[in-house]
C-alpha positions as CSV (number, residue, x, y, z in Angstrom):
1,M,0.2,0.1,0.2
2,F,0.9,3.6,-1.1
3,F,0.7,6.4,1.2
4,K,1.0,10.0,-0.2
5,K,3.3,12.3,1.9
6,K,1.2,14.9,3.8
7,N,1.3,18.6,2.2
8,K,3.3,21.0,4.2
9,F,1.9,24.5,4.2
10,N,3.6,28.0,5.3
11,I,1.5,30.2,7.3
12,D,2.5,33.8,7.2
13,T,-0.9,35.4,8.8
14,L,-2.9,34.2,12.0
15,I,-6.2,35.3,12.8
16,N,-7.2,34.3,16.5
17,E,-10.3,33.2,17.6
18,D,-11.5,36.4,19.2
19,F,-11.2,38.1,15.8
20,V,-14.0,39.0,13.7
21,I,-13.3,40.7,10.1
22,K,-16.5,42.0,8.2
23,G,-16.2,42.4,4.8
24,D,-14.3,40.6,1.6
25,T,-10.7,39.6,2.7
26,T,-7.5,39.0,-0.1
27,Y,-4.1,37.7,1.0
28,I,-1.0,36.5,-0.4
29,G,0.4,33.3,1.3
30,G,-0.8,31.1,4.0
31,I,-3.6,32.2,6.4
32,R,-4.7,30.2,9.8
33,L,-8.0,31.2,10.6
34,D,-9.1,30.3,14.3
35,G,-11.9,33.4,14.3
36,K,-14.5,34.5,11.8
37,I,-14.7,36.1,8.3
38,I,-17.9,37.5,7.1
39,G,-17.4,38.2,3.7
40,N,-15.8,36.8,0.7
41,V,-12.0,35.0,1.1
42,N,-9.6,35.3,-2.2
43,V,-5.9,34.7,-2.4
44,L,-4.2,36.8,-4.7
45,G,-1.4,35.5,-7.4
46,G,1.0,32.8,-6.8
47,N,0.5,29.2,-6.6
48,N,0.7,28.6,-2.6
49,G,-2.2,30.5,-1.2
50,T,-3.5,28.3,1.4
51,L,-6.3,28.9,4.1
52,I,-6.6,26.5,7.3
53,M,-9.5,26.6,9.4
54,G,-9.2,26.0,12.9
55,E,-12.4,23.7,14.5
56,G,-13.9,27.2,15.5
57,S,-13.5,29.3,12.7
58,E,-16.2,30.5,10.3
59,V,-16.5,31.9,7.1
60,R,-19.6,33.7,5.7
61,G,-18.9,34.1,1.9
62,N,-17.4,32.4,-1.0
63,I,-13.7,31.2,-0.6
64,I,-11.3,31.0,-3.6
65,V,-7.6,29.6,-2.5
66,H,-5.1,27.1,-4.1
67,N,-5.0,25.0,-1.1
68,A,-7.7,24.6,1.7
69,I,-7.8,22.7,4.9
70,I,-11.3,23.1,6.4
71,G,-11.9,22.2,10.3
72,G,-14.7,24.9,11.1
73,K,-18.0,26.3,9.5
74,V,-18.4,27.7,5.8
75,T,-21.5,29.0,4.4
76,G,-20.5,29.6,1.0
77,N,-19.0,28.3,-2.0
78,I,-15.5,27.0,-2.0
79,R,-13.2,26.9,-5.0
80,A,-9.4,24.8,-4.0
81,L,-7.2,25.5,-7.2
82,N,-4.9,22.6,-6.0
83,Y,-6.1,20.6,-2.8
84,I,-8.7,20.7,-0.2
85,E,-9.1,18.6,2.8
86,I,-12.2,18.6,5.1
87,H,-11.9,17.4,8.7
88,P,-14.5,16.0,10.7
89,Q,-15.5,19.0,12.9
90,A,-16.2,20.8,9.3
91,D,-19.7,22.0,8.3
92,I,-20.1,23.2,4.9
93,K,-23.0,25.0,3.3
94,G,-22.2,25.4,-0.2
95,D,-20.7,23.5,-3.4
96,I,-17.1,22.6,-3.5
97,E,-15.2,22.8,-6.6
98,Y,-11.5,21.4,-6.5
99,K,-8.5,19.4,-8.0
100,V,-7.9,17.2,-5.4
101,L,-10.4,16.3,-2.7
102,E,-9.7,14.6,0.7
103,V,-12.5,14.3,3.3
104,H,-12.6,12.7,6.5
105,A,-15.2,10.8,8.1
106,G,-17.7,12.9,10.1
107,A,-17.5,16.1,7.9
108,K,-20.7,17.6,7.2
109,I,-21.3,18.9,3.5
110,L,-24.5,20.2,1.9
111,G,-23.9,21.1,-1.3
112,E,-22.6,19.8,-4.8
113,L,-18.9,18.4,-5.0
114,K,-17.3,19.2,-8.5
115,M,-13.9,18.1,-9.9
116,M,-12.5,21.0,-11.9
117,S,-10.8,20.4,-15.0
118,S,-7.4,21.4,-16.0
119,S,-8.5,24.4,-18.5
120,A,-10.8,25.5,-15.7
121,I,-8.2,25.6,-12.8
122,K,-5.9,27.5,-15.8
123,Q,-8.4,30.2,-16.2
124,Y,-9.2,31.0,-12.4
125,T,-5.4,30.9,-11.9
126,K,-5.1,33.6,-14.6
127,E,-7.7,35.5,-12.9
128,I,-5.9,35.5,-9.8
129,D,-2.7,37.0,-11.2
130,V,-4.6,39.6,-12.9
131,K,-6.1,41.1,-9.7
132,I,-2.7,41.3,-8.1
133,E,-1.4,43.0,-11.0
134,K,-4.1,45.7,-10.7
135,S,-3.3,46.2,-6.8
């Protein structure tokens, strides 16, 4: 039996459990969310934009990232251009588009799962890169 080596993601920003952000959030690099974001979460540029959501975290809005590890609550759609891992405590109400998906037993997902084509991933990646050039 072969086991894939676990992905390692760099974290540049930490949002504490006492922190609430209201409004759309964009970032570059890796972010660890233990608090709440009420608004959309979008990565800008590159190919290593990572969102790690802790067990008590929450996002009320759509998420567009390269990599995601979801352990909290999401009310909105998720687009993971590379990899998404959904932990047992996760509660997602929304559709998920992904390249690679890993779902742990116990995770709650109310929505559609859709594997993205290579051409769709390239198109979304171009859109992310254009956003960073305009900033």
